[in-house]
N, C-alpha and C positions, 0 to 999 in steps of 0.2 A: 340610156336612160330610158327611166318609165313614168309617167306624167297620168292626174287622175283627172279625167273626163270629169269630173263629177263637179269638185271644187279645185282645180289648177294645182295643186301640189306636185311637185316634182321629184323622185326618189332615183335610187341605184337601181341596178337590174336586177339584186337581191333581193327587192319586195315584192311580192305577190297580189297586195291588195294593201290601199289605200289605210295610212296608223291615223287619220283624221276623219272619216267617215266611212271608210271601211269596202269601200267599192274598188270595184278590181281596175289595176294598172294598164294603161296601154303603153307598148313603145313610139318612142316620138325620136327624129332627125335633131340633130343640134346642127342649128344656121347661125351664119354670124348676122348678128343685128347690123340696124342701120346708126348705134350706139359705138357700136366698136366701130364700123368703116370712123365716125366723126370723130374719136381718140384717137387714131392711131394719123389721120389727117394731122390732129392737133399735136402730136407728139412730135411729127417730121415738123412741123414750124419751127419748135422748139428746139430740135437740133439743129436746125439751120439760123436760127440765132445767136445759138453758142459759137459756131463755126465761124461770123461772121465779127463776133466780139474779140476773140481767139486770133486773126487775121489783122486786128485794127493793133492789137499788142506787141504783134511780133514788129508791124510797121516801124511804130514808136520807137521801139529797140533799138535798129537798125539806123534812125536820123540820128541816135546820138553821139555823142564820142565814145571812142574809149576810155574804162576808168570810171567813167558815170556810172552810177546805183539808181537806176529807174523806179520810182514809187510802184509797188505791188499796187494793181489797179482789180479791184474787186468787183468781182461777177455778180453783180445784183440780180436776182431771179425777180421778175413779174410778180403781180399781184397773183394774176391768172395759174402762172406757173406753181406759186406756194399753192396755192386753195387747190391746184390740181394732184401736189402730191399729197398735201393732209388726207382727201377725199380719197386717195388711191388707200391710203395704207389705210384707213377706218375700212375702206370695205374689203381688202385681205384679209383682218383681222376677221370681221364679219364671218367671210366665208370659210375662213380656217377652221372657226367656232361652228358651225353649221354646218359643216363636212363632219366634223368631229363628230357630233351629237347624231348627225344621219348616220355615219358608218356607224353607232355604237346600240343603233338600234330605239334609241327614246325619241318621242315625240315631246320636243324641247317645252312648251308652253303645260304640259300638262302635267309634264315632270315634275318642274314649277309647284302644283296644285298639288302633289302628292307627296312631297317632300312638308308643304308648309301644313298638309293635315298630319302627318307624323309629328312632326315639332310641336304642332299644339296641343294630339293626345300626351305627349310624353309631360309635358309641363304638367297637364292636370292630371297626373300620375301623381309625380311628385308633389304638389300642390296638396290634395288627396293626401295622401303618406305622410305631407307635415303638420297636418292637422288634426292627424289621426295620436300621433304621438303625443301634438302639444293642447288637444284639449285641458284633457284631465290638469295639464299644469296651469292654464289661465282660468278653471272655474277652482282650482284650489287656492291659489294666489290671490282670490278675488275676495277670499273670506281668511287670508293669511295673511296682513298686513306687514308682518314682519318680512316675508321674502319679496320685497316692495323689487329690488333690483332684477329677480329672476322674475315676476310678473312683467317687469319693463323689457325685457330679453322676449316674454312668452307675446305679448301683445306686437313687438317686432316681427314675429314670425310672423303672424296673422295680418300685419299692416302688407307685408312684401304679397303674400298669399293673393291679398286685393288687390297689387298692383299686376300680376300674372295674371290674374283671370281677369282683368280687362284684357290685356294684351292677347291671350287666347280667345276672347271675346271678337273682339277687333280682326284677328287674325282670320278665323270664320266664316266671318261676313264677308272678306277679304275673296276665299276660296271659292264661297256660294257663288258671289258675283265671276266669279271666272269660269267654273261649271255652266251657269246659265248662259253665259258668252259665247263657249263651246256649244252648248245645245242651241242655240238662235241661231249667231251666226254661221257657226264652222258645222252647222249640222254633227254633230260626233254624239251619236245615239249608238256606241258602242254599250254593251250591258255590263261591264268593266267601268265605265266611265259614270252611267248612272247609279251602280251602287256605290261607288266611293261620294257620289254628289250625295245618294240619300243617306248615308252615314254621318258624313259630317252636317248635314241637315239636321238627324234628331240630336244631333249633338248641341246643337246651337237653340235649337226650342227648348231642350230643358236649361243652356244655358240661360237665354231669357226669364224665364221661369226663376233663375236665381237671383238677376241681377236687383230688384229690390231688393233683397237678403244683402246682399253684397256691398249696394249702396249705403245701408243701415249702417250695418259693422262700419262703413269707411266713415260714417257720423260720430259713431260711437267713439271710433279709436280717437280722432278730431277733439271730442268732447276728455278724455283720459289724457292728451297731453295736453290740455287746456286746462284740466284739473291739478295735474302734474306743476303748472307753471304759475297756480295758483288763480285760475278763473274759472271758478267754481260757479260761477250762474249758467256759462255756457256751460258748464259739468250738466245742470243740473235741467237745461233744456231738453238731454236727450236720455234722460234716465226712465222715462214710459218706454222709449220705444228699445233702450235695454232690456226690460223687462217683459216686454212682447215677442222679443227674438226670443228670448230666452226660453218661454214656453210653448214655442214653438219648434223645439229644437229637433223632434223628435222627425218631422215634416222634411225639417231644413236635412240630416243627417239623410231623411231619404231620398230625395235629390240631387243629392252629391254623390251616394254610392249609384244612382242610373245616369248620371255623367258620368260618373270614371267607367262604367261599362259603356256604356256609347261611345267613349273615347278611347276605350282600345276597341271594340268591334273597327273604327277608324282606322287607327294605326294594322290593325291587321290587314285589312282590304284594302289600304292603299301600298302597303308593302306586297300583298299578293300582285296587284296593278303591276308596281313596276317589275315584279317576274314574269307577268305577262308579256310586257316590250320587251326584255330581257332575251325572251325566248321565243320573240314574233310570234304570240298563240292570242287568242283572242278566247274571254271567258265563253264559255257553250254550255249551254242547258243541258245535252247530250252527257257532255262528259261532268257536268254536276250530279247527276241522275246516276250514272255507272257511280261513280265514286261513293255516293249516297247508299244505293243496294250495296256496294263492295262492303260499304262502312257496318252498315247495318247488320248484314250476314256476319261478318266477323265480332259484331257485337253478341250477338245471337248465341254462334257458340262459345263466346266466352263466358256469357251469365250460363251456361249448362254445364259448366267447370263448378267446383266446390266454391272456388277463391270471388270467382268472377260473384256467384248469390249474394253469398256477402259481401258486397263492394255496392253489389247493385240494390241491395235492402237500405244500408248507410247512404247510397245516392237517393234513394227516393226519400229517405226521414230527412234530409236533408234541403231537397225540397219542397217537400210536405210542409216542412214547418216555416221555411222562407214563404210560400203562397200564405200562409195561415199569419204570420207576422204581418203581412203588406195588406190582407184583410183586415186583421186587427186593427194597424196602424189606420187605414181606411175608415175606420168605423169610429174609433180613436178621434180621430177630429174632427167627423163629423157630431158627436156630443159632446166633446170635451169644451170646459169650461176656460174663463180665463180665471187664474189665481190674481186677489187682492185683498194685501196685506194692510187693514187700516189702522194699524198700531207701530208702523215704520218710525224711527226715529221720534218717539213720544216718551218725555223726561220729563219729571217734576224735581223741584230745586223746593227743600223744607230750609225755612228760617225761624229764627227765636229761638228760647229756649224752650226743656224739658218741661212738657206738661202746657206750656205754652205756644207752641208752635203750628206755623201757618204755610200754605204753600205758595209759592212766589213764583210762578212759571208764564211764560210764553202766551201767546194766543193758541188756544186749542195744544196747547201743554205742547208743543213744540213736535204736533205730530204732521209729518210727511210724505203720504201714501206714495208709493210708485205705481205709476199706472200708464199707459201711453195717452200722455199730452194732446197728439195730434188725432185722438179720436175723441168728437166733439161730445157723442151720445156719454161718454166715460166720464168726461171732461163735465159736465151737465150732472150728472150722479154724483159726484162727486161735490158739488157745490153744494147740495141738499144734506150732505154728512156736517152733523156736530159733533160735541167730544162735551161731557161733565164727568165729575167727581165726587165719589158719595161724601168725604169729608173730607173738608179747607183748612179748617183752624180746629184749634183747642189740642194740637197732636204732643204728644211722647213718644219718647226713640223706640223702636220696637212696633207703633202702629201699623197699620196695614192699609191702604191708601189703591182704588180702585178707578181708574179711568174707561169710561164706557163710550163705544161711536155709537151713534143714532141713525140707521139710515134704512131706506124704504126697500126691503127685501125681494117686493113686487117686480119692483124697479129691477134690481141688482140682477131679480131669475131672469126677466124680460131680454138683457144685456147680456146674458149668460155669464155673470160674472161670480166669482165662488169668494164670496168673503174667508178668509183661512184666519184670520185676527180681527174680533171686535173689543174684545176687553183686555186690560192690561193694570195688573197690582205691583205694588210698590210700598217698599217697607220702608216704614219713616225712621230716618237717622242723620246725624250730624248736629243735633240739635245742643243745645249750651246746657249741660247740665246745672242742674241747681241744687241748693242746699236748704231743704224746707227746716228744718231744725239742728240744733248744733252740736247734737249729737250725731246727725248725718258727714260733721264734718270729718276727715283720715283726724286719729290723735295725735297725730306727727304734726300735721299743720296746725292745729287749736295751739298744739304745744307755741308752735312760733309763733303764734298770732299774741300768746299770753306773754312772749318774752318782751318780744321786739319793744309791744306796749306799754311792759315794766320799764325800757330801759330808758324809751321816749317819756315816760313819766320822771322817772329818776331824774334826766337832764335838765328835765322842766324845773322839779322843786329845788334843785340846787342853784336856781336862778332866782330865788325866793327872797323879795326885799320889802319890809314893812317899816324900814327907817329909810326915806332916800336921802336926810343929809347927814348919815353917821356911815363910817366904814361896820362893812356887816362880814361875821364867819357862820356861814347856814351847815349844819351837819345832822346828816339822816339818820337819826337813831333805830328806824324802820319805816318799809312799804310792805304793803298785803293788797294781796283783791279780795275785797270784799262783799265783792257783789258783781258777777256776767247776766246779762241781757241778750237776747237772740231773739230779734224778730225780724217775720219771712211777707219779703212784701210779693203775693203774687201777681200783681198788674204788671211786674217790671222782672219777676221771677232772679230778685236778689235781696239776701239776708243780710241784716244789719247788726254786727257785734258790737254791744255796748258795753266795756268793762270799768269799772271804779275800781283805784284805788286808795285807800288810806296813808298816808303817811303823817310818820309823827319826826317834826324837826326840834332842832337848839338855832335859836336866829340869838349870837352873841355881838354886842355893839359898843357903843364908848360909852354909854352909862348904864349897859347891865344885858341882861341877858334874859328872854322869853322861849318858853316853851311853846311849841303851835303843832296844833292836828290841823290838816289838809285833807279836802276830799277831790284828787283830780280822774275825770274820766275822760274818754272819749270814744269814736268808732270807727270801727273797722267794715269796708262792705265787702263780701263774700258770697262769691258765686262760680261755675263751673270753670270759667276761665284763668278765678285767680291764684297768683305765683307766690308763694313767699318770700323770693327772692329779689320779686320788683320793692324799689322803694314807694312807689307811690301809693302802694296801698296803706302806705303809713305816714303818709304825709297832713292828716286830718288834722284839723284845730284841737287843741287840749284845754278843756274848763279844768275851772279849780274852783272849791267851794272851802271856805274857811269856816269851821265849827266855833260856835258860841259855845260857854260854859253851860247854859241852859236850854242847850240844843242837844235833841238825841239822834242818834243815828239812825232810824227808822225816819223820822223827819227828813233829814238830809237827803236818803234815796227814794220819799216821795219828790222832791223837790227834785232833784237829776234825773227820775220816769217823766215826769211832767215837759221839762224843759227837752227830755232825749224824745219825746213821744211813743214812751213805752210803759206797759201796765205789768204788774206779778205777776200777769200769765205770762209773761216774755222771761220771767226770772229763770237761766239755769244755773246760779250756782250762787249760795250768801254763805257768807261766813261766820256771819254774827249768829 
């Protein structure tokens, strides 16, 4: 056996130097220790106790008469004996594992760190690939709520990626702690260990810069889940964070790519270190230099070929483009401004009738700009924003109204805010249609109004009675529309049609017969909501006026106009 005089590790004779500290190993002689002697004595005592118990059992059997079956006396083990056996089994298993590992050429403790580094790198690789394919799906579905189920699936993938990021982050912390322990406690200063420690350390630093972004993504996912469950207040609280995250997409992508590169390097270095362990080698600067020179030489020879020249130009172009992109991204992040749309969610509700419509909207016309509500400066700026509208009453269908956001341009500039939209125009629609003139009413509707009014008046005329104590028979000789008036009330956007019918009837009773001329009239309110099928429009009170012998029709119409509050200017039809 060989022993490291620096750290005390013991190895088989095949090793020439210590796997922990790299020191030269020295041959040692194996002597029986004091513990081995004590263990031997204890085992002899245990065996002696077993023999005594067995002799006692045989003596008891001899004393019993033949044919009698003695009960089995269990040989109980002492607590010390049982503990000793269990301890021995554990020690044997540990020795087997240790021997197996040492014979394979691996340092057990460092192997765990290397494997953990590789596992973390593989997880990051698959996270990045998954996010790459799901990014467009998430952003597209956010604007297309018809694909709500697909959006939820995409967000589920992002949630899984966030979880695995935390796992890798914690795993790398443990690995870094392990390397620090080996460096400080075990004096492991091998170049391969330091290189593996460096790669995983760089990965963790990049992951640390991404940690705030990942935390914010987690908050947004919780908010989306809350919105799905109907808790819109929780969702609204992180709207600004989502907007800020979206505006920094480019820088986030760069950080993710850098993390991926660092983890790939960690995988490569860790795998190479495991290879060195298997081959009982150590990282050598001379070997690396030699390999580098050979590689450079091979590359020079390759570049001299026609194919090599073409590929060299392509590689140089790609590298140059990457450098330009990185520089451009850096400059952009310095000079970029945070976009803010002051017209988000703005809406205008129109009520009333055509020509007399008005705006009836919530505070600030419902405008709810998206911004980072955790930023106190931006929140203060938003408190100073006010909204106004150029026209709010006397509106007609087809008119245009414009909402304008008033804000301090100097303050926005100082906060590096770029206002993308500060005005929004809406077209007036949905106002109740009106009929200002009788001719504005559709011809078919006018005809129905005349017919239904005539039928109602005819039924009323048949119930005429002038002799309350005699049996009467009423005969309608003629019924004609002699006049129609139409008056439009601008205050309410409603027109009143007054229809006058002349009815000649014969009244037969017990003592004789009378010929009577009556004038019946009723009004019908007409607006854009008017429906000829609705009987409520024709349930108005029917008035009657009996003509005297010395009274003219003109006199009667004057009285009717006075009674119905219409004028000759409102007259649209006269049969006289």
